[in-house]
Each structure stands twice: as structure tokens, then as C-alpha cells.
Residue frames as a rotation matrix with the C-alpha (Angstrom) as fourth column:
MET 1
0.303 -0.219 -0.928 -0.82
0.134 0.973 -0.186 15.01
0.944 -0.068 0.324 -113.32
VAL 2
-0.780 -0.623 -0.063 0.84
0.197 -0.149 -0.969 16.58
0.594 -0.768 0.239 -110.25
PHE 3
-0.483 0.689 0.540 -2.53
-0.822 -0.569 -0.011 17.93
0.300 -0.449 0.842 -109.12
ILE 4
0.512 0.678 -0.527 -4.08
-0.484 0.735 0.475 14.44
0.710 0.012 0.704 -109.18
LYS 5
-0.120 -0.653 -0.748 -1.15
0.431 0.644 -0.632 13.07
0.894 -0.398 0.204 -107.17
GLU 6
-0.895 -0.193 0.403 -1.62
-0.211 -0.612 -0.762 15.80
0.394 -0.767 0.506 -104.51
ILE 7
0.024 0.975 0.222 -5.32
-0.913 -0.069 0.402 15.00
0.407 -0.212 0.889 -104.27
GLY 8
0.439 0.072 -0.896 -4.43
0.007 0.996 0.083 11.33
0.898 -0.043 0.437 -103.74
ILE 9
-0.616 -0.729 -0.298 -2.05
0.377 0.059 -0.925 12.27
0.692 -0.682 0.238 -100.93
LEU 10
-0.702 0.423 0.573 -4.70
-0.657 -0.695 -0.292 14.47
0.275 -0.581 0.766 -99.29
ILE 11
0.385 0.870 -0.307 -7.26
-0.676 0.493 0.548 11.66
0.628 -0.003 0.778 -99.48
ASN 12
0.111 -0.436 -0.893 -4.78
0.380 0.849 -0.367 9.27
0.918 -0.299 0.260 -97.86
ILE 13
-0.882 -0.435 0.180 -4.05
0.046 -0.461 -0.886 11.76
0.469 -0.774 0.426 -95.07
TYR 14
-0.279 0.876 0.393 -7.79
-0.895 -0.386 0.224 12.28
0.348 -0.290 0.892 -94.50
TYR 15
0.469 0.464 -0.752 -8.37
-0.280 0.885 0.371 8.53
0.838 0.037 0.545 -94.38
VAL 16
-0.315 -0.684 -0.658 -5.57
0.509 0.464 -0.725 7.97
0.801 -0.563 0.202 -91.83
CYS 17
-0.908 0.005 0.419 -6.74
-0.299 -0.709 -0.639 10.86
0.293 -0.705 0.645 -89.63
HIS 18
0.040 0.999 0.017 -10.31
-0.851 0.026 0.524 9.60
0.524 -0.035 0.851 -89.81
LYS 19
0.337 0.026 -0.941 -9.24
0.149 0.986 0.081 6.10
0.930 -0.168 0.328 -88.71
ILE 20
-0.712 -0.656 -0.251 -7.21
0.389 -0.070 -0.919 7.52
0.585 -0.752 0.305 -85.82
LEU 21
-0.681 0.523 0.512 -10.15
-0.676 -0.719 -0.164 9.65
0.283 -0.458 0.843 -84.68
ILE 22
0.344 0.862 -0.372 -12.62
-0.630 0.506 0.589 6.75
0.696 0.032 0.717 -84.85
ASN 23
0.093 -0.380 -0.920 -10.29
0.425 0.851 -0.308 4.41
0.900 -0.363 0.241 -82.95
SER 24
-0.894 -0.442 0.066 -9.62
0.144 -0.425 -0.894 6.99
0.423 -0.790 0.444 -80.23
LEU 25
-0.332 0.858 0.393 -13.35
-0.871 -0.438 0.222 7.65
0.363 -0.269 0.892 -79.82
ARG 26
0.452 0.467 -0.760 -13.97
-0.204 0.884 0.422 3.91
0.869 -0.035 0.494 -79.46
PHE 27
-0.408 -0.695 -0.592 -11.25
0.518 0.357 -0.777 3.73
0.752 -0.624 0.214 -76.81
TYR 28
-0.929 0.057 0.366 -12.69
-0.292 -0.721 -0.628 6.63
0.228 -0.691 0.686 -74.82
GLN 29
0.017 0.999 -0.050 -16.20
-0.803 0.044 0.594 5.28
0.595 0.030 0.803 -75.20
SER 30
0.387 0.104 -0.916 -15.23
0.193 0.962 0.191 1.90
0.902 -0.251 0.352 -73.79
THR 31
-0.647 -0.714 -0.269 -13.17
0.449 -0.072 -0.891 3.54
0.616 -0.697 0.367 -71.03
TYR 32
-0.950 0.231 0.210 -15.90
-0.312 -0.753 -0.579 5.85
0.024 -0.616 0.788 -69.80
ILE 33
-0.212 0.916 -0.341 -18.99
-0.220 0.295 0.930 3.66
0.952 0.272 0.138 -70.15
THR 34
-0.956 -0.004 0.293 -20.86
-0.292 0.103 -0.951 3.58
-0.027 -0.995 -0.100 -66.88
MET 35
-0.404 0.864 -0.301 -24.11
0.437 0.472 0.766 2.06
0.804 0.178 -0.568 -65.74
LYS 36
-0.447 0.377 0.812 -26.74
-0.755 -0.645 -0.117 3.49
0.479 -0.665 0.573 -63.44
TYR 37
-0.678 0.179 -0.713 -27.58
0.416 0.893 -0.172 1.06
0.605 -0.414 -0.680 -60.63
ILE 38
-0.331 0.671 0.663 -30.93
-0.691 -0.651 0.313 1.77
0.642 -0.355 0.679 -58.96
LEU 39
-0.967 0.120 -0.226 -31.89
0.245 0.693 -0.678 0.13
0.075 -0.711 -0.699 -55.66
ILE 40
-0.454 0.861 0.230 -35.64
0.194 -0.156 0.969 -0.04
0.870 0.484 -0.096 -56.19
ASN 41
0.301 0.642 -0.705 -36.87
0.820 0.204 0.535 -0.41
0.487 -0.739 -0.465 -52.58
ARG 42
-0.073 -0.434 -0.898 -34.60
0.839 -0.514 0.180 2.34
-0.540 -0.740 0.402 -51.30
ASN 43
0.858 0.389 0.336 -35.12
0.514 -0.636 -0.576 4.62
-0.010 0.667 -0.745 -54.31
LYS 44
0.450 -0.814 -0.367 -31.35
-0.327 -0.533 0.781 5.25
-0.831 -0.231 -0.506 -54.38
SER 45
0.948 -0.193 0.254 -29.07
0.314 0.430 -0.847 5.16
0.054 0.882 0.468 -57.38
VAL 46
0.314 -0.916 -0.248 -25.37
-0.240 -0.330 0.913 5.28
-0.919 -0.227 -0.323 -58.12
THR 47
0.866 -0.156 -0.476 -23.32
-0.472 0.063 -0.879 5.36
0.167 0.986 -0.018 -61.31
ALA 48
0.295 -0.772 0.562 -20.62
-0.394 0.438 0.808 2.70
-0.871 -0.460 -0.175 -61.50
LYS 49
-0.154 -0.479 -0.864 -18.31
-0.987 0.027 0.162 1.20
-0.054 0.877 -0.477 -64.13
SER 50
-0.545 -0.122 -0.830 -18.84
-0.311 0.948 0.064 -2.41
0.779 0.293 -0.554 -63.06
ASN 51
0.560 0.729 -0.395 -20.73
0.036 0.455 0.890 -4.77
0.828 -0.512 0.228 -60.77
GLU 52
-0.028 -0.671 -0.741 -17.66
0.899 0.307 -0.313 -4.84
0.438 -0.674 0.595 -58.53
ASP 53
-0.868 -0.282 0.408 -17.76
0.147 -0.932 -0.331 -1.06
0.474 -0.228 0.851 -58.11
PHE 54
-0.043 0.941 0.335 -21.48
-0.479 -0.314 0.820 -1.20
0.877 -0.125 0.465 -57.33
VAL 55
0.584 0.233 -0.778 -21.11
0.443 0.711 0.546 -3.93
0.680 -0.663 0.312 -54.68
ARG 56
-0.481 -0.808 -0.341 -18.20
0.798 -0.242 -0.552 -2.01
0.363 -0.538 0.761 -53.15
TRP 57
-0.690 0.314 0.652 -20.45
-0.282 -0.946 0.158 1.09
0.667 -0.075 0.741 -53.01
MET 58
0.417 0.889 -0.191 -23.20
-0.196 0.293 0.936 -0.96
0.888 -0.353 0.297 -51.33
ARG 59
0.263 -0.399 -0.879 -20.71
0.814 0.581 -0.021 -2.30
0.519 -0.709 0.477 -48.76
LEU 60
-0.749 -0.662 0.029 -19.29
0.558 -0.654 -0.510 1.14
0.356 -0.366 0.860 -47.96
HIS 61
-0.622 0.589 0.516 -22.77
-0.522 -0.803 0.288 2.62
0.584 -0.090 0.807 -47.52
ASP 62
0.164 0.638 -0.753 -24.14
0.315 0.689 0.653 -0.18
0.935 -0.344 -0.088 -45.36
MET 63
0.654 0.160 0.740 -24.72
-0.556 -0.562 0.613 0.56
0.514 -0.812 -0.278 -41.68
GLN 64
0.884 -0.374 0.279 -22.58
0.048 0.667 0.744 -2.41
-0.465 -0.644 0.607 -40.68
VAL 65
0.234 -0.890 -0.390 -18.81
-0.929 -0.324 0.181 -2.55
-0.287 0.320 -0.903 -41.23
TRP 66
0.964 0.094 0.250 -17.63
-0.007 0.944 -0.330 -5.40
-0.267 0.316 0.910 -43.49
GLU 67
0.161 -0.981 0.112 -14.12
0.090 0.127 0.988 -6.70
-0.983 -0.149 0.108 -44.12
ASP 68
-0.888 -0.437 -0.141 -14.54
-0.121 -0.074 0.990 -7.20
-0.443 0.896 0.012 -47.86
ASP 69
-0.436 0.746 -0.504 -17.14
-0.892 -0.286 0.349 -7.45
0.117 0.602 0.790 -50.61
GLY 70
-0.471 0.219 -0.855 -17.57
-0.077 0.955 0.287 -11.22
0.879 0.201 -0.433 -50.17
ASP 71
-0.858 0.128 -0.497 -18.27
0.513 0.188 -0.837 -10.81
-0.014 -0.974 -0.227 -46.47
PHE 72
-0.722 0.610 -0.327 -20.80
-0.494 -0.785 -0.374 -8.07
-0.485 -0.108 0.868 -47.27
MET 73
-0.419 0.579 -0.700 -22.58
-0.738 0.231 0.633 -10.16
0.528 0.782 0.330 -49.93
ARG 74
-0.608 0.157 -0.778 -22.93
0.356 0.930 -0.091 -13.12
0.709 -0.333 -0.621 -47.57
GLY 75
-0.852 0.268 -0.449 -24.31
0.370 -0.299 -0.880 -10.87
-0.370 -0.916 0.155 -44.82
TYR 76
-0.630 0.631 -0.452 -26.70
-0.730 -0.680 0.069 -9.09
-0.264 0.374 0.889 -47.17
ALA 77
-0.431 0.444 -0.786 -27.94
-0.432 0.663 0.612 -12.40
0.792 0.603 -0.094 -48.59
TYR 78
-0.769 0.111 -0.630 -28.42
0.543 0.635 -0.550 -13.77
0.339 -0.764 -0.549 -45.06
ARG 79
-0.803 0.477 -0.358 -30.50
-0.065 -0.666 -0.743 -10.74
-0.593 -0.573 0.566 -44.04
LYS 80
-0.495 0.636 -0.592 -32.64
-0.863 -0.282 0.420 -10.91
0.100 0.719 0.688 -47.19
PHE 81
-0.473 0.305 -0.827 -33.32
-0.055 0.926 0.373 -14.62
0.879 0.222 -0.421 -46.68
THR 82
-0.840 0.085 -0.535 -33.98
0.536 0.276 -0.798 -14.29
0.080 -0.957 -0.278 -42.95
PHE 83
-0.659 0.552 -0.511 -36.37
0.024 -0.664 -0.747 -11.35
-0.752 -0.505 0.424 -43.12
GLU 84
-0.084 0.639 -0.765 -37.85
-0.843 -0.455 -0.287 -11.51
-0.531 0.621 0.577 -46.62
LYS 85
0.274 0.126 0.953 -37.30
0.095 0.983 -0.157 -15.15
-0.957 0.133 0.258 -47.72
ILE 86
0.907 -0.108 -0.408 -35.35
-0.421 -0.279 -0.863 -13.92
-0.021 0.954 -0.299 -50.77
SER 87
0.584 -0.719 0.378 -32.49
0.475 0.680 0.558 -16.16
-0.658 -0.146 0.739 -51.88
ILE 88
0.859 -0.418 -0.296 -29.41
-0.511 -0.669 -0.540 -14.42
0.028 0.615 -0.788 -53.29
ARG 89
0.762 -0.646 -0.053 -26.32
0.626 0.754 -0.198 -16.27
0.168 0.118 0.979 -54.51
THR 90
0.865 -0.489 -0.110 -22.96
-0.374 -0.776 0.508 -15.00
-0.334 -0.399 -0.854 -53.29
GLU 91
0.623 -0.659 0.421 -20.45
0.695 0.714 0.089 -17.07
-0.359 0.237 0.903 -55.33
ASN 92
-0.587 -0.780 0.216 -19.26
0.802 -0.525 0.284 -13.93
-0.108 0.340 0.934 -57.11
VAL 93
-0.700 0.253 -0.668 -20.26
-0.027 -0.944 -0.329 -10.33
-0.714 -0.212 0.668 -57.70
ASP 94
-0.831 0.360 -0.425 -21.98
-0.511 -0.191 0.838 -11.03
0.220 0.913 0.343 -61.03
THR 95
-0.518 0.678 -0.521 -24.31
0.481 0.735 0.478 -13.72
0.707 -0.003 -0.707 -59.67
PHE 96
-0.566 0.270 -0.779 -25.05
0.715 -0.310 -0.626 -11.51
-0.411 -0.912 -0.017 -56.66
VAL 97
-0.743 0.252 -0.620 -26.07
-0.374 -0.925 0.072 -8.58
-0.555 0.286 0.781 -58.89
GLU 98
-0.790 0.457 -0.409 -27.99
-0.246 0.374 0.894 -10.91
0.561 0.807 -0.183 -61.21
ASP 99
-0.471 0.619 -0.629 -30.05
0.800 0.600 -0.009 -12.21
0.372 -0.507 -0.778 -58.27
LEU 100
-0.646 0.242 -0.724 -30.70
0.306 -0.787 -0.536 -8.67
-0.700 -0.568 0.434 -57.04
GLN 101
-0.782 0.346 -0.519 -32.16
-0.620 -0.526 0.583 -7.94
-0.071 0.777 0.626 -60.47
LYS 102
-0.698 0.505 -0.508 -34.18
0.112 0.777 0.620 -11.18
0.707 0.376 -0.599 -60.61
ASN 103
-0.358 0.537 -0.764 -35.76
0.932 0.249 -0.261 -10.38
0.050 -0.806 -0.590 -57.24
ASN 104
0.320 0.508 0.799 -36.63
0.590 -0.767 0.252 -6.81
0.741 0.391 -0.546 -58.32
LEU 105
0.581 -0.238 -0.779 -34.29
0.681 -0.382 0.625 -5.26
-0.446 -0.893 -0.060 -55.80
LEU 106
-0.267 -0.792 -0.550 -32.05
0.082 -0.587 0.805 -3.67
-0.960 0.170 0.221 -58.43
LYS 107
0.835 0.401 0.377 -32.49
0.432 -0.054 -0.900 -2.10
-0.341 0.914 -0.218 -61.83
ILE 108
-0.240 -0.954 -0.177 -29.54
0.428 -0.267 0.863 -1.33
-0.871 0.132 0.473 -64.10
GLU 109
0.875 0.482 0.039 -29.75
0.279 -0.436 -0.856 1.33
-0.395 0.760 -0.516 -66.79
SER 110
0.093 -0.827 0.554 -27.24
0.989 0.012 -0.147 2.33
0.115 0.562 0.819 -69.39
SER 111
0.452 -0.039 -0.891 -25.62
0.303 -0.933 0.194 5.73
-0.839 -0.358 -0.410 -68.86
LYS 112
0.981 -0.191 -0.010 -24.27
-0.094 -0.437 -0.894 8.05
0.167 0.879 -0.447 -71.51
GLY 113
0.507 -0.861 -0.048 -20.60
0.849 0.489 0.201 7.45
-0.150 -0.142 0.978 -72.21
PHE 114
-0.464 -0.886 0.003 -17.92
0.863 -0.451 0.227 9.77
-0.199 0.108 0.974 -73.57
LEU 115
-0.989 -0.007 -0.148 -19.01
0.000 -0.999 0.050 13.42
-0.148 0.049 0.988 -73.15
GLY 116
-0.284 0.958 0.035 -22.64
-0.124 0.000 -0.992 12.27
-0.951 -0.287 0.119 -73.14
LEU 117
-0.272 0.112 -0.956 -22.43
-0.926 -0.299 0.229 11.57
-0.261 0.948 0.185 -76.89
PHE 118
-0.544 -0.046 -0.838 -22.64
-0.501 0.819 0.281 7.78
0.673 0.572 -0.468 -76.99
């Protein structure tokens, strides 16, 4: 009878430890998920956590100096429309990135997350 009780306690401990491990892996997976942003025409890529990080990277690597991401997006969209007749919305970062994808200027791929396991 005591032996069965000890087995029950061990099973409970295993279950609790398993839940803690799974929850911590989910946390780390969501924390470290990144995407690979590929500028198709330039054949350049960067890994970023969000669209905001990618647009910031674009702004910082542009030849012109911009005050903020909004200013950069408006300038980039103006150049694309002026020289290539490509219309890009600049209301927010997500619509900007979406239009880059729609016009085949950008490709986004999923990167491996936590320790390359997920």
C-alpha cells in the first residue's frame, strides 16, 4: 500500500515537472521566434522579430538619413512610385510590409526559433 502511494507521488511530480518544462519551452519559443526578411531585388536578407524591426533596419541602412520610420516609409514609397510606378501604402508598418510583399519586393520566411529546435 505504501509503495503504491509513493508511485502516485512520483507520477504527480513527473506531471508537474513536465507541465513546467512544456510551458517554459513555449515561452522561449514565442520569445525567440524570428523571421527572415529577403529584399528580392537587392538579394539582401535580415533576420528580425517583427515588421517594425525590419522597417527600422531598412531605414538605418538606407543611403539617406531619415528622422523616423514613418518618414522613411513615405520617402521609400515616393521613390518607388516615381521611378517604378509601384504604389506602397504607408499608414503603418504592417501595410507597408504587406505592399512590399504584394509587389514582389520582399519575401518573408520563417526562421528556426529556440535553439533551432522549433
